[in-house]
Structures are given as C-alpha cells and as structure tokens.
N, C-alpha and C positions, 0 to 999 in steps of 0.2 A: 913264873908269875909271882911267887912269894918274894923272890929276889927283887923283882921290879917294884913291888909295893914297899919293900924295906928301903930301897934306894930312894923312892919318891918321898917317903916320909922323912928321910934323913936330910933332904934338901931344904934349904930355907925358902919359905913361901914369900914371894915378893908382890904378887898380884892377887886381889880379892874381888870377886863379883858379888855385888849386893843386889838382890832382886826385890824391887818394891821401893818407890820413892816417897812413901809417906813419912811421918815424923820419925818413926822408928828407923826406917831405912836411911834417912838423912843423918840422924845422930850417929848411927853405926858407921856410916861412911866417913863422917868427920873424925870420929875416934880412931878409926883404922888409918885414915890419911895422916892424921897428926902423929901416929905411931910409925910412920915411914912406909906404909904400904901404898902401892898403886891401886886405886879403887875404881871399878867400873860400876856405876849405879844405873841399873836398868829399870825403867818405868814404862808401863803400857800406855799411860796417858801422855798428852803433848807436853806437860810440864810436871815437875816434881812438886810435892806438897801434900798429895793425897786429898782426902775429903776434908780434913781439918782446915786446910787453907781456903776452902770454899765456904766454910761456916762463918757466921757473924761472931759467935762466942764459942769458947771451948769449955768442955766439961772436965773437971767438976768446979773449976774456979770461976767460971763465967767471965773470963778475961777476953779481951779482943784477940781473935785468933791471929791476925796478921801482925799485931804488935809483938806477939811471942815468936811467930814463925819467920818473919821477914829477915831477921839477922841470920837465921839458920839457912834460909834459901840463898841469901847472898854469899855466905861463907862456902856453901857447897858448890855454887856456881863459879866462884873465883879460886877455889883451892887448887893449887898446881898438881896435887896428887889425885884429884877426882875428875873422872871423865863421865859426863852425863850422856846416857843413851836413852833418849825419850822416844815415845810413840813406837815402842818395840816390844816384842814378845820373845821369851825364851822357849825355843821349840824342842831342843834336845840337849841332854847332858850325858857325857860319857867319860870314862877314865877312872882314875883312882884318887884317893885323898892326896892333895898336893900337886896333882897333875891332871886336872879336869880339862876336857874340851867341851865348849859350849857353843851351840848353834843359836844365833839370834836373828830374828827376822824384823827388820826395821821398816815400818810403813812410811809412805811418802806423805809429807805435809802439803805438797803441791805449792809450797812457798819456800823461796831461798832463805834459809835461816841466817845466812851471812849478810844478806842485803836488807832484810826486813828491819825497819826502824821502830816497829811497834806503835806507829802513830795512830792507827785505827781508821785511817781514811778509806781503806778498802772495805772495811766492815760497814762504814756509813753509807756507801753507795751499793752494797751488795743487794741484788733484787730477790735473792732466794732465802726463804725462812724455813727453818727446820725445828721440830719439837725439841725442847730442852730436856734432856734425859735427867739431869741432876734435879730439876724441879718437877719431876714426875710427869713431864710433857704437858704441864698445865699452861706454860707459856712457850714462846719460841725465841730462838736466837738466829743470827745470820749464819749462812753456810761457812763463811770465813770468820773466825772468831779467835779470841784469846781465852784460855780456860778460866782465868780469874785475874783481877788487877794485881800487878806486881808478880806475875807468874815468871817462873824461871825454868827453861828459856822463855824469853818474853815474846818470841816470834809468833805470829799468827799461824793458824792451820786451817786448811779447807776440809770440811767434813763431806765426803762424797758418799751419797746413798743412792745406789742405782746408777743411772746414766744421765749425761747432759741432755737437755731437751732435743737438741739436733740429732744426737745419736739414737735416742730412744724412739724418735719418730721415723727413723729410717727403717724400711722393712727388713733389711739385712744388717742393721746396726753398724754401719761403717763409722769408724772413729773420726768424725769430721774435725773435732777439736784437735786431735792429734796431728792429722796431716796438714791442717792450716798452720799449726805451730811450727811444723817442719818447713813448710814453705816460707814462713816468716824468717826463719833462720837460714834460708838459702839451701836447705837440704832436700833438693827436688827428687833425687833418686830414692831417698828414704821415704819421702811422702808417697811416691808412686808405689813402693813396696808395701807400705802400710795399707793403702787402699786396696791393693791387689790381694791382700790376705783374705778379705771378705768379698770383694767385688772384682772378678776378672774381666768385667766389661766396662772399663773406664771410658773408653772412647764412645761407647753407646750412651751410657748414662750421663756422660758429660755434655751430651747434646740434646737428649730427649727425655730426661728424667722429669718427673712432676714436682720435684724439689720439696718434699714434705719437711726436710730439715730446715729450709729457709723460712717456711711458715712458722715453725716452732722456735726459731732463733730468738733468744731474749733480747738481742741487740735491737730488734725491731721496736721494743718498748721505749728505746732512747731516741733513735732516729730511723734507721732502716736496717733490715737484715743483712748479714754478711753474704756476699755472692759465693756461697759454698760450692754450687755446681760448676760455676765458671772456673773456680780455682782447681777443681778436679780436672776439668777439660784442659786447663793450662798445663798441669803436670803431665797429663797424657801426651799432649802435643809436643811437649818439650823432651820427655824422657822415654817415650815408647820406642823400643827396639826389640826385635825378636830375640836378641841375645840377652836382654834383660829379664825375659820371662822365665821364672823358675817355678813351673807347674809340675812339681814332683808327685808321683803317684806311689801309693803304698804297695806292698806285696800283694799279688793277685789272690783274691778269695775264692775264685772259681764260680762265683754267683752271677747269674745273668739277670739283668733287669731291663724291662722294656719301658720306654718313655713315649707317651703318645702326645705328639706336638713338639715343635721345635721353636716355640716362642721363648721369651725371656725365662719363664718358669722352667720349661723343659730343658733349655740349654744349661741353666745354672744347676738344676738337679743332676743332669748328666755329668757336669764338671765336678761337682762335689762327690758324687758316687764313684766316679773314676779315680779321684784322688784317694779314696778310701780302699781302692783295689778291686772294686766291682767291675764287671763287664757290662757297660751300658750301651743300649742301642736305641736310637731315636727313630720313630716312625712319623713321617710328615705327609699329610694329604696333598699339600701344594707341590709344585715342581721345584721350588727353591726352599732352602732352610731359612729359619728366622721368624716365621709366623708373621704377625702384624708389623714387626720391625722391618721385614723385607717388603711386604705388600701394602702396609697401611700408612707408612711414613714416606713422604717425598724424598727424592734424592738430595735436594738442596738442604734438607734438615739433617738427614742421616745418610751420608755417602755410602754407597754399596762397598766401596773399598774398605772402609773402616768396619762395617758390619761383617764382611767376609773374613777380615783379618782376625776378628775376635772369635768368630766361629771356628777358625783354624786352630785357635788355642785349645778349644774343647776337643777338636779332632786329634790334636797332638798327644792327648792322653789315651788315645785308643778308642774313643767313642765313635761308633758307626752311625751315620745318618742316612736313612733310606727315604727318599722323596717319592711322591706319587703313590703313597701307600696309605689308603684311607681305611681305618679300622672299622670292621663291619661290612665293608664293601670289597676291598681288595684282599683283606686278610682278617681272620677272626681271632678272638682271644684264645679260643680252644686250639687254634693252630700254633699260636705263640707258646702256649703251655707245652705242646708237643715238642717244640723246638728247644725246650729246657729253660724258659724264662720263669723265674721263681716269684717275681714281684712286678707290679705295674704302677707307673706314676702317670696319671692322666692330666695333661696340661693342654687341653684342646683350644682354650681361648674362646672369645666371643666375636665371631666374624659376621653375625647376622645383624643387620641394621634395624633400628626401631622404625615402625611405620607411623605415619601421621594419622591415619584413620579418617581421611577426608577424600571427597570425590576428586578424581583426576590424577591421583598419585600413581596410577597404573598406565597413564598415557605414554606414548612414545617419547623418548628423550628425557623422561623423568627417571633419574637414576639415583639410588642411595649413594651417599658420599663414600662409604667403605668399599662398595662395589666399584665405583669410579676410580678410586685410588688404587685398588687392587689391579684393575685392568691396565692402568697406566704403568704401574711398577712391573707388570708382567709383559709389557710391550705389546699388549693387545690393542686392536683398533678401537678408538673411542670417538664419539661424535661431539663436537663443540660448535656452538654458534658464535656470532659476534656479540650477542647480548645474553648473559648467563645470570640466572638467579640462584643463589644458594640459600636454602632455608635452614637456619640454625647459626649458632655463634660459638660452638665449642671447637676443640682442637681439630677434629675431623672436618668440620665445616670450613674453617679457615684454611686448612691444608688443601681442601678441594677447590676453594676459591682461588688461591694463589696458583695452584697447578693448572686449573682451567684457563686462567688468564694467560699463563705462559703459552699454553697450547693455542689459544685463540689468537694471540699476537703473531704467532708463526704463520697463521692462515689468513687473518684479516688485518693485521697490522695495528696501527694506533687507534683505529675506530673500535677496537674490542673493549667491552665494558663488562664488569662483573659486579653484581649487587648482592649484598648479604642482607637477608631478611630475618630479623630476630626480634623476639618479643621484649628483650631487655637490652641494656647497653652491653657491648662486647667486652 
C-alpha cells in the first residue's frame, strides 16, 4: 500500500476535479486550465455561477453581478481544458492522492442540451407553475426554466416534482408519458414492457378502464386530452405474445396468502404477491374467475379470450384460483388458518345493485342490470321482450341496454326496441 501511494504521488497529475460552480470554483477551474490541467467542474445546479450570478448587485462593491461574472462564465464554458458537468452530485470518492476515483450522478434535464436554442418559447407556453425556491417561494416560475439570464450552459431544464397529472391520477401510477414517448419513437415492444412493469393486464385496461389519466391530461386545457387508453390498447394488440411476457417471480418465501375475490384487485394482488415469492391462492364465489370483469362486462366490450389470457399470466406465476368457494358458506377463515394461510386480502367487490325504492320494482321481469348482465355472461336463461326499458344511464345501464337489444333482435328481429330512461342526459 505504501508503495502504491509513493508511485501515485510521483506521477504527474493531469486531471483535476473541481466541485462547486460558484465564483470560487469557476476562477479555480480557469487558473488550473490555464496551467495545462484538464478540469472537470461539477455543479449541482443546472448552470454554473452559484448564487452570485442570481443577485442584482455583489458585495461589498455593489457592482452589477453579471457585469463582473459574464466574462468568467463565458471563459469557463469555452475553455478547451474545462468540461462542465452540471445538474450533478458527487456521490463517492475513493483512492489516494493523485489517483482518485469519483462517482458522479448526473440528473436528467429532460431537455436535449445539444438541441435547445435557449429561445424561451417552451417556458412561455408551459402551463405548470412551481414555487421559486431562490425567492423563498414568494413567487412562482414555470416548470421548464433557465436558472438566470446568460446562464452557462444556457439550455433550459424541467423541474419535476412528483408525477405528471396523468401518472398521478392512475391508481397504479402507470408511466403514461413514458410509454407514449416510446410509441412516438416506434419502440412498441419497449412501450409494452414499460406498461407491463406496473400493469400486467394491458388487454383488459386498454378496453374497459375508466381513464382517470385522460381526465387529468393537461392537453385538455388546449384542445382535447391525449387518447392514452387507446394507445395502451394499440400496443397490446400489436405486441402481445406469450413469449414476450417476462413475469419472473422471486425465490419462494414459504408464506401462504389467501385472496378473497378474483376481480381486478384480487388478481393484481395475487400477481404482485407471487412475484415477491409468496404462495397466493384466490378463492372465488362465482363459477368463473375475473369477478365483474367476467360477469359484469359484455363480451363485445371485453372478449373472454383476452380476459382468460391475462388471468393465465397470473396462473403462470403459480397462483391457484379456486372457484365456487364462498367464504363464510363453503369455507371459513378459521379453516384457512388451519391450512397455513398467514394473511388475507379481501377483494370481494360490490355485486349488489342499488334499489330504486319505488312501487313495482319487485314485479316479474323487473331485473337489476348487474344481475341481468351476470346471468347473460354465465349463459343462464334470461327473459327479454320486444320492448325493453332500462332505468339509468351509467355504464351498467348502457351495457344492459345494448346486451338486451342484441338478445331481443335474435328473438323478435327488427321490431325490437330498447328505451333508456334517465333523469339527466347520458
């Protein structure tokens, strides 16, 4: 070790790392660079200059700060022996004098520094305002900004705090911005993989998602929201292949977990738990897995082929699904504990319809929409007439109306009619 240090100290030092891009760091870098050293100037902010460059006057002479600093900023930016590493942090230093190894983490500007012309057009139209930390959060600046006029580098930077509205509004925080950008670049497989990291049910959500991301999309303030969900469906239809699915599970923990209900929540919980190495078993009261996905949504909106294909992804991780098992009726929690289950996740859903509370709703052939759709999806016998009234205008009501019309036309032909009765516009 002593020999190594001696050898290192005897070698000529050709490269110098300067940490901090304030006036002291800039002047030190210029002096070293002019002496023939290769200088790496690391600054944690997007531009060099430090606080002094952001002030109107400098202490103690009360001179214009930029009048003094601008030549220094330009010299540091143009000097052939100085390499600026901005928006970066030094994380680790190791080695000996004259032979250091430094680990630097450079944060993303989310702006191409080579292409940015520093015109400011992006900042002018940016709809997002964030508190200005330099001004003690008294005022705000745009999310895309330049640290100060005549900054070096002059490229703008996007300050990301939290998540984009589309991602934040998603219950599982799928990176919508990320996969839309990949689709734009023609990287469809990469877009599929990015969605799959958070959401293994692309085919389902690409068809029946309630699309909170599109409601939150800021593009809607300009014209209309981006069709985020249809883009997800496009990627699924284009790229899905059993060979593309990389649902790897961790080493088994030996822990058994019971999940009550095989709807979206139950399936996703089982998928995530299985990937972590736990042994998950789903108990479903219905004769088919999927919950309301299987019995509450018509075939024309969510084909059973796609639903079963994505349930098979969960099964491929070793998840067991036991149907016709109603907790409290066919089996008790105490029985499951005796079988070695250490935890329970209850995802039973809401299959009971709301009642109107008016006379006549218990008459023959007056059927709740959820019950009607369940019977149709389970291939049970249902009665439909040639004239059908559907009370309500939500998703279940419209699904019931369209399903009943299809059934009525098979029996009565073109004379079949369905009326939607609703207190507001649909």
